[in-house]
C-alpha positions as CSV (number, residue, x, y, z in Angstrom):
1,M,-88.3,82.9,-169.9
2,R,-88.6,84.1,-166.3
3,R,-87.8,80.6,-164.9
4,L,-84.7,80.4,-167.0
5,T,-83.5,83.8,-165.9
6,V,-84.1,82.9,-162.2
7,F,-82.2,79.6,-162.8
8,V,-79.2,81.5,-164.4
9,Q,-79.2,84.0,-161.6
10,G,-79.1,81.2,-159.1
11,I,-76.2,79.5,-160.8
12,L,-74.3,82.8,-161.0
13,A,-75.0,83.5,-157.3
14,F,-73.7,80.1,-156.4
15,G,-70.6,80.8,-158.5
16,V,-70.1,84.1,-156.6
17,G,-70.3,82.3,-153.3
18,I,-67.8,79.6,-154.4
19,M,-65.4,82.3,-155.8
20,M,-65.6,84.3,-152.5
21,L,-64.7,81.1,-150.6
22,V,-61.8,80.3,-152.9
23,S,-60.5,83.9,-152.8
24,C,-60.5,83.8,-149.0
25,L,-58.8,80.4,-148.8
26,M,-56.1,81.3,-151.3
27,A,-55.4,84.6,-149.6
28,A,-55.0,82.8,-146.3
29,A,-52.9,80.1,-147.8
30,H,-50.5,82.5,-149.6
31,G,-50.4,85.0,-146.7
32,G,-51.6,87.8,-148.9
33,L,-52.6,88.6,-152.5
34,S,-51.1,86.6,-155.4
35,V,-51.8,86.3,-159.1
36,E,-54.3,83.5,-158.5
37,V,-56.2,85.5,-155.9
38,A,-56.3,88.5,-158.3
39,Q,-57.7,86.2,-161.0
40,S,-60.4,84.7,-158.7
41,V,-61.4,88.3,-157.6
42,G,-61.6,89.2,-161.3
43,L,-63.9,86.3,-161.9
44,L,-65.9,87.3,-158.9
45,A,-66.4,90.8,-160.3
46,L,-67.4,89.2,-163.6
47,F,-70.1,87.1,-162.0
48,L,-71.4,90.1,-160.0
49,G,-71.5,92.1,-163.2
50,L,-73.4,89.4,-165.0
51,L,-75.9,89.3,-162.1
52,L,-76.4,93.0,-162.3
53,I,-76.9,93.0,-166.1
54,I,-79.4,90.1,-165.9
55,E,-81.3,92.0,-163.1
56,R,-81.3,95.2,-165.2
57,R,-82.6,93.4,-168.3
58,T,-85.4,91.5,-166.5
59,T,-86.7,94.3,-164.2
60,G,-85.5,97.5,-165.7
61,R,-83.8,98.5,-162.5
62,W,-80.3,97.9,-161.3
63,H,-81.5,95.9,-158.3
64,R,-84.8,94.8,-157.0
65,W,-85.0,97.3,-154.2
66,S,-84.4,100.3,-156.3
67,R,-87.2,102.8,-156.5
68,R,-86.2,104.1,-160.0
């Protein structure tokens, strides 16, 4: 189960990186924010939320470096 969780986290982290790149490129191409950029930022937030939830479920903490 741990290997599957790490794999899913890797895929989501890769998706976050791709979405950040796409957001920056679209913002530069449009000269500012547009609907597409807002949608890609929303997907980025969704990916980050999924990463946090998976981390919370596997370790019991919100991130690995938390002391709580």
